[in-house]
Every structure is written in C-alpha cells, then in structure tokens.
N, C-alpha and C positions, 0 to 999 in steps of 0.2 A: 355159212361162215364164214369168221371169217382167223386166219392164218397169221398168225407175225412171229414175223423171223427174228432169231440172234438175236440183230442188233434195232431192233424197236425195244427189247428189254434191257437191255445195254444201255441205252440211249438212257431209259427210261429210272433206270437205277438211276443212272449219273447224275439225270439232272436228282432227282429228290439229296442223293448225297451230296453235290451244290451248296441247296438250302437250305441244307442244316451244317452244313460247315460256314455259310457265310451267317447261317443264327449263329452260331456258338463264337460265332468270330466277336458280332456289334455285341454277345451279350460283357465276351472281354473284355474288350475296347470299351463300351457302356460302366465294367466294372471297374474299371483299372480306372477311370475320371472321375476327382472329387473337386466340387466349388469352395473356389480358396473366398477365404475374408467377401471381398469391395467384391464377389458375382463373377467372378474370369474359373473358366475352367483346369480342374490343373492334373495332370497323371499323379496317378501315387507313385509313393518311392517308397523302397524299403526300408525299413529304420529298425537301427542294433543300437539298444540303449540299456545299460548298465548299471543292473540294483544300487541302490545303496546301500546294500553291503559284499560286494565289491567295489566298489571304492574304498567303503573300511578295512579291509582287506588289503590293497592295495597301499595305502599306507599302513599297517603294518609290516607289508616289508618289506618297503624302504626307509623305517622304521628299524628294522631289524638288519637285513644291511649297513646302516650307521652305527649299527652298537657289535656288527662284526671287525669293521678296523675300529675301533671305539677298542675290542677285546686283543685285537690283532697288534695297539701299538703295547698295551698293558704286557702282557704275556713274552712280546721281543723286551719290554727292559726291563723284568726280573729275569728274565735270557743271562740277557746280558748281569746282573747283578752278582745273578748265581755264578757263572765265570771269572769274574771277577772277586768273587768267594765272599762281593760285601749281604750278600743276604741274607737275613737270620729270617726264621724259624718261634715266635712263641709258641708255644705244644698248649699250657693256656685257651689263648687265647681259641690256638687250632682245637683243640677240644669241644668250645662253648659254643662254635657254628655245625663243632659236630651233633651235640646237643641240643642247638635250637633246631635243624631241619633237623630230625626227630619226632622230636615228640614239639 
C-alpha cells in the first residue's frame, strides 16, 4: 500500500491547474488572432460603429442648434421693436394662424 503525502496531492492539483490555464490562455490568443487579406496574422480590435440612425439624429441635432440661434436673433429683433413701440400685430393674421394650427 502506498501512502501519498499532502504535498503529492497539491502538486498534482497544481499541474492540472497549470495545464488548464495554459489551454485557456492559448484558446484566448487563438480567438484574438485573425488573418488579414494579405495572409498576415493580426490581432482583433474592438470596434465602435454608429448606426445610420444615430448619424441621422446627430445631423438633426446640429440643425436644431442652428435653428435656436436663428430664433434667438428673431426674438431679440422683435423684443427691440416692442421696446421702441414700432412692433404692431395684425389681429386677423394672428387669428388665421391659430385657426390653421387647430384645423
């Protein structure tokens, strides 16, 4: 009968662990490699790609920002006209606009 000491068991566990960790590491390296069109091996890199919808939304956001500036200029101009008493409102025109918005 052979009696194993604790150190024998620990060494066996350690060897098994090392084999497994090397195998996992090799699989990770292999999965990260990719072959380029000219046949050279290259490592994969992370990519960040925006969908066309996001690009469209960004375009609209820029347009909205420019409209705000235009509206600010218009509001400032009307404010100055009101302060100087030169701004007049046509009641019929306002009523037509309200009816058009409702209808």
